[in-house]
N, C-alpha and C positions, 0 to 999 in steps of 0.2 A: 255953413253949408244950411240952408233955413229949410225951415222942417217941411214943408209942401214939396220939396225935392230928395228928401231921404226915406229911400225902402228899404233900409236897414240900419238900426242902430244898435250896438253893443257897448255898455256901460258900465265897466269897473267888475266884469266875467268871473268867475273864481268857481271852479269844480274840484273838488274834495276826494278821492278813493278811499275809502279802510281796508287796507293789504293784511291779511288775515295768513300764517305761517301755516297752519293746519285748520282742520274743521271743529275739531275740541276746541279753539280759542275763540271762534262765532259763538256758539254757545257762551262762554263763558260772560263773552263781552255783552250777551242777553242778559245774563241771570245774575252774577256776581255784584256790578256795578250795582243793581237795582238794591241789593239787599246790603250791601253797604251804606248807599243813603240812608237806609230803614233805621242803620244800628250807627248813624251819625260820621259815619268816618268817608274819608276823601275817597272815590272811585276808582277802580285801578282802570288801566286802558291796556287791552290785548293784541292791537293791530296795531299799523304803523298809517301814517298818512302819508299820500299820494296826490301829489298839487297835478294835477292834467291840465289848469287853465290855472293863471296867477294874474287877477286885476286886469283883463285883456280887452282894451277900448278901441273903437272903431264907429267910423259911418262909411255908409256904401247908398248913391247917389242913385235914381232910377235912370234906368238905361244904362247902369255902366256896368261894364263885365270886369271881375277881379279876381285875380288869382292870388291864393294861398300856396306857399311853399316853405320848406323846412324840412331837417331831417325826421325819421321814424321815432315817433314817441314826441315827438315835437305839441302835442295838442293838435293839432288841424283838423281830425275826424270827427273828437271829442264837440272843438266848437259848432262844424257844422249841424249836428245832433243836438244842442243844445237852443241852437237858431231854429232848427227845422221844427222842434218843442218835441223830440222824442227822449231827450236828456232832461233833469229837472237838474240848475245849479244849486252851487252853496250861497250865491250872492250873486247881486248886479244886477242889470237889466236887459231884457233884449226887446228891440219893438221889431215888429217886422210888418211894413203895409203892403200889402196886396196879397192875393194867392202866388201860395209857394208849392212848387215841386222838385219833390227832391227824389236823387239814385245815390242814396248813401251807401249800399254793397248791395251784391249780387241778391237779385231777388227778396232785397227787405219790402215785408209786406205782403209777401205772396203767400198763399195759404197751396204747400204742398200736393195737397189731395185735391185739389179744386184744379178743374181745367184750365187751361190759357184763356179760354173765353171768358170762366166765369172769372177769373181773377185780374182781367182788365175792365170790369164791371165793377168788381169788387174795391180796384183802388181807384177807377175813376171817380167813382163815389164818395169815398175817404176823400178827394182832391175836390168837392164841391158840388161836379156834375149832376145833373138831371140823370133818368133813362135816356128821355127823349133826346138829349144834346151828344150820351154813350151811342146809343144807337146812328147817331150822325155821324159818330168820327169812328165808327168800329173798322169799317172798311180802310180806313188812313195808318190803323193802328195796324191790323192786320199786314197792309202790303209794305209799310217800315220796318216791323220785324221780321219778317220774310222767312217764315218757318212751318209753312204749307200748312198737311192737314194737323202737326202738333199740335193747334192751336186751339182743337177740340179733345187731345190729350193731358191726363194729370202732368201737373209743373214736376212732378219727381221725377218723370222719364226725362224730363230735357237733359240734355248738357248746360253746362254754364254757358256757353257761348250764346244758347236759345235764349236762357233766362235773362243775361240782361240784354238782348235786342228786343225783348217783348216788352222790359223793365225801361225800357229808354224810350221806346214807341209810344208806352202810354204817357210818360210824363214829358214827352214833349208836345203831344195831344190834346192836352187838355188846355192849351191857350194859358200858361202860367205866368205871370207876370211877376215872379222870378223863380228862378231857375238854377237848381244848387246840387253841383256834382260830384260825387267823391273817388276820384280815380278808374269811374266808369270807362271813361273815354279809353283807355289802354286794355279794354278786353275785346277779343273778336277780330277777324281777320283784317287784311287791309282796304277792301274794300267797304267793309262794314265800318271801319273806323272813317275813311275818308268821307261815309254817307252821313257822321255821326257831325264829321268838321261842318261837313258843308247845310246841314241842316242848324248848327250849332249860332252858325256865322248869318243863318235866313233870320235863327231866331232875335241874336245881337243889334242887326239892322230893323227888325221889327220893332226895338227900345223896351225888352225887355230885360231886365236885371238878373245877370249872371254870376254866380258865387261860386268857383272850384275849385277843389284841389289837383293838383300834377305835381309828380318830380320832372315833369320834363320843364326843362327852363325854355325850351325854343316855343314849346306851347303858350309857355305863360305869357313869353314876350310879344308872339305873333296874333295871338287871341285879346288879352287883355288893356285896359286903361289905364289899371292902376294893379299893384302886388301890395300882398302881405308877407314879412318872415317870422314866423312863430319858431321859437326856438325854447326846448324848457318849458313852456305853457306860459311863455311870454311872449307879447306880440312886440318883435325887437324894431322893426321899422316899418313902414308904410311910405310908397313911391313908384315909381315908374317902373314898369317892368326890367325893364331892361336893366335899372340900378337895382333893383333888389336880389334879380335872379345871379349877380356879381357877388352880392354881399354874401347871398344864400353859398353858391360857390366855393366864397372862398372862407367860410366856416366850414361848411362840408369839410374841406379837405386838407383844415390848418391839423398841427400836431397838438393832441391832447393835451399837452403842457402849454400852449397858447390858447388853446380856443376861451377862455373864459377871456383872457385880454381882449381879444379882439369879438369877442361878446359884448363885453360894454364900450367898444371904440364902434359900434356897428349901433348901439343903443345911446348913443351920446353925440353920432352923427345925425341920427334920427330926428331927437329933442333937438338940435341948434338947426335943423330945416325945417320949410313949411310942409303940410302933408297936403297935398293935392294935387289932383288931376296933370299928369304929364311931368311932375317932380322929375329933377334929375338934369342931365345931359341935353341945352339947347338945341333943337334942328338948325346945322347949318345951313345957310342958302347955297345955293347948286352957284357953283361959279363959273362965272361969266357968261357973256350972248356966246350963241352958236357962231362958230366960223365961216366966214365970207367961202363962195365955191373959189380956188383956186390959189385960198392960204394954205400952206402947212401949220397943221398947231405946233404950239409948242409944249413941249416938258420942262418943268424946273421945280425947284424948291421955292416954296413961304417959308419962310420960318414960323410967320404968323397961326400956320395951320397943324395947333398940339392938340391934343384929344384933353379934357377937362373931367374925363370919366371914368379915366384909369383906375381900374382895382389890381392888388400885389396879393400874391399869396404868400404865405408866409415862407422862408427858403428852410428846403429840410436837406442842406449839403450843397447847393448848386442857386449860383447867382447867374439870373441874364442881363446883360448890359448891351448898351449901343445898339439898338434897334434900329433900322432904315430900309430904306426904298433905295435903287439902285440902277442905273440905267447899266448895258452888258459894258457901256464903255468906261462906268467906273463913278458916274457923275452922280451926286447925289438929290432926289427928287420924291416930290409928294404931288404934286401932278401930274396926271400921266394919259396921256394920250390914248383913246380905245384900239386896239388891234396890236399895240406894239407888247415886244418882253420884258420884262425888270426883272432883277433880283431884290428879295426878302430876304436880309441878312441883321445876323444878331450873334453875340460873344455868349458863350455860356463858362462859369469860373468855376470848379469845384472846391469846396473849400473842405470834404469829405470824400472819398475813392465811393464809387458806387460802380454797379454793375447793368450788365443790358440796359445799356442807355438809349433813348428815342428822344426825337427832337421832333418838333410840330409848329404848321402855322396855320391859321384859319381867319378868316374876311369873313365883317357882318357888316347888317344893314347897320344906319344911323338908328332903327328902333331895334334892333339887337338880332335880327333874323341870321342862321349860319345860313352861307352861301357854298362855302364850301372850303377845304386846304389839302394839304398834305403833311405827310409822317415821314419822317426819314427810312423809319424799317416799317415791313406790317406788320410784324410780329416781333416779339423780345428775342426770341431766336435770330432774327436776324438781325438785331440790334448793335452798338457798340459793344464790345465785351465787358471793357475793363476802362473807367475814368479813374488817375488818379489824382487823389487829393494833391492839390494847389496848380493841377493844373488846368488848361483851357482851351476850347476850341471854338473854331469860327464857322456858324452853319450859315449854311448858303438855298437859299428856294425860287430857281428860276419858276415866273408865271407869266403866260401870255396874258394881256388885259382884255379879259374878252368880256367888261361888262359895259357899261351904258353910266351915261352923265348922271353924276350923283357925289356924293360923299361915305364912303365906306371905313371900315375900322380895323385893324389888324390883330389879333392874338398872338401870344410865344409862349410855347410850354416846352420843358424836359420834365421824361419820365424815366423812372430808374427802379432797379429791385431792391425793396426794404425787408430785408426777413423774409424773402419767397415771395411778398406781393408787391405789385407794380404799380408804384405809387408817384405823384407830381412832386419833380424834387424843386421845383418852380415852375412860377407861372402867372403870366402880366397878361390882363384882360383888357385890351381897346389902349396897346401901350405905344399903338402909331395912326394915324387917318391918312387917308390920301381922298385927292378927287380926281374925276376922271372929267374931261374939258368935252363941252358938248360939240356936236361935229355937224355942218349944215349937212342936209340929205340923208342924215344916218334915218330908216325905216326901221326898225327893229323896236320894241315897248318892252316895258318889266325893266327888272335888274340885268339879265345875261342878253349878250348877243351870242344866238345860236348859230346865226350867218342865213337866216331862212329866206329862201327865194318864192316872189307870189309867182304865180302863171294863172293868168287870167282867157279864158277861152270862151269866146260866146256860143251859145249851144244853139241846133242846128234845128231847127223846127220841123219836125214832120211832115212832110210833102213839099217840103222846099232844098231841094238838095241843090239851087242854086247859090243857095248863099254859103260864104265864100269862110272857113274857118280862120279866123285871126288869132296870134298868139302874143302877148305880152309879159314878159319875164324883167321883174324886178330885184336886184341883190341889196340887203342891207348890209 
């Protein structure tokens, strides 16, 4: 990537914290080593090192939206703070090109004794706006925050939701060239979250570079051009959101004994593949041409229609095998017809006994957006009470194909009770794929056919009662 297109460049970044067991050790570390050096002795160390970041490197292009995922303690928030300049690294280099606005934590940079109005002016000034520019944008900030008369009350009287509303409103109204967000999108009610996402989509479309941390794989897949997987302070992988979220989930649910092995597998796979926008599964072409009027579309099985993005969790005493889609008559298919009912089936073999077992399925788009699915029981208490070791079960989910023409992917999963906690006994992501045939005359849009009907009624102009009413109704 040429330097002109770079918004953020991180090179060999490392950050170490000194962890003390008690306050006395901190005082000893300040005094004793100095005395020991004066006496010519080797200095003692009264702390242990914790490396929050270890030689992290990556580049983000101008206009890109990049998500960072990882388990708690993986270094995500530390990385964002170093990029924003609120933390100093022990080694490495960070280059940021453009005005940056950040939401690192609730109310960061707000003075609780100041009013909301005063904090807006203070924060906007820190981000580089003049008084005149802040005056011109103040009404927009207040309108987005929607906190009413509290704008003139001290911030210490605000709820956490009001604080994040105001902080987010300031960040997005300073016209940043780079917007950095650390989990702030998870705060607030549904209306405010949708408001935030809508604004982020508009900011993204305007060419702003966006970097954010989220534990929601769906948000990463839906909003991002690329994703970064962090773990143990290391950058394990960079690639397409769908690919990285799959690897993150595999690592997240891995048994402790297998975690280091999976980490190494992810690291090696990342080193062996190019780091580029859209890395991962190539977007397949939608199958065929629209059906001619009068011709009945034909469902069938295409042996070449196989996913290359499959991610398999490690087995915890169960294994999913032989997944497939079948007609009600039992014929295997992966080219489907909209509006018909199919069976998605797989076999689960148990190598260990398990309690409160549930089975599931999920349909996703090419980009990884979750469209819907089902589970065999709504809660562990309504699940299969017990599965013996060496037993096997055939699981079937019937579903009506209400999807529009396109390519889709299927997951399969089995959950069970292990030591009082429900965990995945096995899970397969993108284990099967299918296509929906185009259909002539189909008026529905998007991914899902909601059987919408349109009704067009000419408006009767005032004073012209002689104008007749005409209705036109069409079905998708």
